[in-house]
C-alpha positions as CSV (number, residue, x, y, z in Angstrom):
1,X,-18.9,31.4,-14.6
2,X,-20.0,27.8,-15.1
3,X,-18.1,25.8,-17.6
4,X,-20.5,23.6,-19.5
5,X,-19.4,20.1,-19.9
6,X,-16.7,20.3,-17.3
7,X,-17.1,18.2,-14.2
8,X,-17.7,20.3,-11.1
9,X,-15.1,19.8,-8.3
10,X,-15.2,21.4,-4.9
11,X,-12.1,21.8,-2.9
12,X,-12.7,22.7,0.8
13,X,-9.3,23.7,2.1
14,X,-8.3,26.8,4.1
15,X,-4.6,26.6,3.5
16,X,-3.8,28.6,0.4
17,X,-0.6,26.7,-0.3
18,X,-2.6,23.5,-0.5
19,X,-5.3,25.1,-2.5
20,X,-2.7,26.1,-5.1
21,X,-1.1,22.6,-5.1
22,X,-4.5,20.9,-5.5
23,X,-5.5,23.3,-8.3
24,X,-2.3,22.4,-10.2
25,X,-3.0,18.7,-9.9
26,X,-6.7,18.9,-10.8
27,X,-6.6,21.5,-13.6
28,X,-6.0,18.8,-16.2
29,X,-9.3,17.1,-15.1
30,X,-11.5,20.1,-15.0
31,X,-11.4,24.0,-15.1
32,X,-14.6,24.0,-13.1
33,X,-13.1,23.8,-9.7
34,X,-14.6,25.8,-6.8
35,X,-12.5,26.6,-3.7
36,X,-13.9,27.1,-0.2
37,X,-12.2,27.8,3.0
38,X,-15.2,26.9,5.2
39,X,-17.6,24.0,5.4
40,X,-20.5,26.4,5.5
41,X,-19.5,27.9,2.2
42,X,-19.2,24.5,0.6
43,X,-22.6,23.3,1.8
44,X,-24.3,26.6,0.6
45,X,-23.1,25.9,-2.9
46,X,-24.1,22.2,-3.2
47,X,-26.8,23.3,-5.8
48,X,-23.8,23.4,-8.3
49,X,-23.9,19.6,-8.2
50,X,-20.3,18.7,-7.7
51,X,-19.0,15.3,-8.9
52,X,-16.3,15.3,-6.2
53,X,-15.6,17.1,-3.0
54,X,-12.0,17.2,-1.7
55,X,-12.4,17.9,1.9
56,X,-9.9,18.9,4.6
57,X,-10.7,18.2,8.3
58,X,-9.4,21.3,10.0
59,X,-11.3,24.2,8.6
60,X,-12.0,27.8,9.4
61,X,-15.6,28.6,10.5
62,X,-17.9,26.7,12.7
63,X,-17.9,23.3,10.9
64,X,-14.9,21.0,10.7
65,X,-14.5,18.3,8.0
66,X,-16.7,15.8,9.8
67,X,-19.5,18.4,10.3
68,X,-19.2,19.3,6.6
69,X,-19.4,15.7,5.5
70,X,-22.5,15.2,7.6
71,X,-24.2,18.2,6.1
72,X,-23.2,17.2,2.6
73,X,-24.6,13.7,3.1
74,X,-27.8,15.2,4.4
75,X,-28.3,17.1,1.2
76,X,-26.6,14.8,-1.4
77,X,-25.9,11.2,-0.5
78,X,-24.2,10.4,-3.8
79,X,-21.5,13.1,-4.2
80,X,-18.1,11.5,-4.0
81,X,-16.0,12.8,-1.0
82,X,-12.3,12.5,-0.7
83,X,-11.0,13.5,2.8
84,X,-7.6,14.9,2.1
85,X,-6.3,15.8,5.5
86,X,-3.3,15.7,7.7
87,X,-5.6,14.8,10.6
88,X,-4.1,11.7,12.3
89,X,-5.6,9.4,14.8
90,X,-6.3,5.7,15.1
91,X,-10.0,6.1,14.5
92,X,-10.2,9.1,12.2
93,X,-11.4,7.0,9.2
94,X,-13.7,5.0,11.3
95,X,-15.4,8.1,12.7
96,X,-15.9,9.4,9.2
97,X,-17.2,6.1,7.8
98,X,-20.2,6.3,10.1
99,X,-21.3,9.2,7.9
100,X,-21.1,7.5,4.5
101,X,-18.6,6.2,2.2
102,X,-15.6,8.3,1.2
103,X,-11.9,8.0,0.4
104,X,-9.2,9.2,2.7
105,X,-5.7,10.4,1.7
106,X,-3.2,11.7,4.2
107,X,-2.2,15.2,3.1
108,X,1.4,15.5,2.1
109,X,3.2,16.5,-1.1
110,X,3.6,12.9,-2.3
111,X,-0.2,12.3,-2.1
112,X,-1.1,15.0,-4.5
113,X,-0.6,12.7,-7.4
114,X,-2.8,10.1,-5.8
115,X,-5.5,12.7,-5.2
116,X,-5.4,13.6,-8.9
117,X,-5.7,9.9,-9.8
118,X,-8.7,9.3,-7.5
119,X,-10.5,12.4,-8.8
120,X,-9.9,11.4,-12.4
121,X,-11.1,7.9,-11.6
122,X,-14.4,9.2,-10.2
123,X,-14.9,11.6,-13.1
124,X,-14.1,8.9,-15.7
125,X,-16.4,6.3,-14.1
126,X,-19.3,8.9,-13.8
127,X,-19.0,9.5,-17.6
128,X,-19.0,5.8,-18.3
129,X,-22.4,5.4,-16.5
130,X,-24.0,8.4,-18.2
131,X,-23.7,11.1,-15.6
């Protein structure tokens, strides 16, 4: 069921605990949140025109977060992506930046509030420019 007037948010996260934590943080922004455990499922639903995609790196299925980002960018260059992952490495952000602009938040319980603020900022700025 689509909720008219509600911004569409995709959460691509295969950890059910984090899905629930993210849902609690984002429910005040929109009730039109779609959860996916694989990158393939997320990409197949891009016709729902998400305003924001919250994307984990380590995912079930054939595509990891980087593969998913590349497919998303191939289909929709303008959707706002927030990589929300515990993936660490000196060049993780740099590798992802090659495939378009995005935000990165290291996944932990303290960063959930920051995630809510980033998503809210994107949704608010989209409304201010008429989207």
